[in-house]
N, C-alpha and C positions, 0 to 999 in steps of 0.2 A: 172190907166191909162185909159183915156177916148178914146173910140173907135167911129168911124164914119162909117156909111154904105153908100151904093150907093144912096139911097133915099135922105139922108141928103146932100150929095155932089151935087146932082142935084139941090136941093133947094138953097144951098149956092152959088154955082158957076154958075148956069144957063146953065149947059151943059146937053147933052143927057145922058141917062142911060148907053149906051155903053161906052161913054167917062168916065163916073164916074167909071165904073169897070176897065177901062184901068188905071186910076189914082190909084186905089186901088192896082192893080197888080204891078205897078211900085213902089209904096210906100212899099209894102210888100217885093219886091225883094231887095230893099235897106236895109230894116230891117234884112232880112235873111243873107245878106252879112256881117252885123256887128254882127251876132250871136244871134240876138233876135228871140223869137218865134213869129209867126204870126197867125192870124185867117183869114181863107178864107172868102172873102166877106166883110171884115172890115179892117180898117187901123187906126193907132194911129191918133188922132185928131191933134196933133202937127205937 
């Protein structure tokens, strides 16, 4: 599984670092609801 961090999100999406971490939190919340394990500060690239 490929993981992406906040720095890469900033570069790919052109958003602020705070917004990148918000995207990561939202993505991890969705993954946790479906029973997947998550890594703080990183989210699945897909």
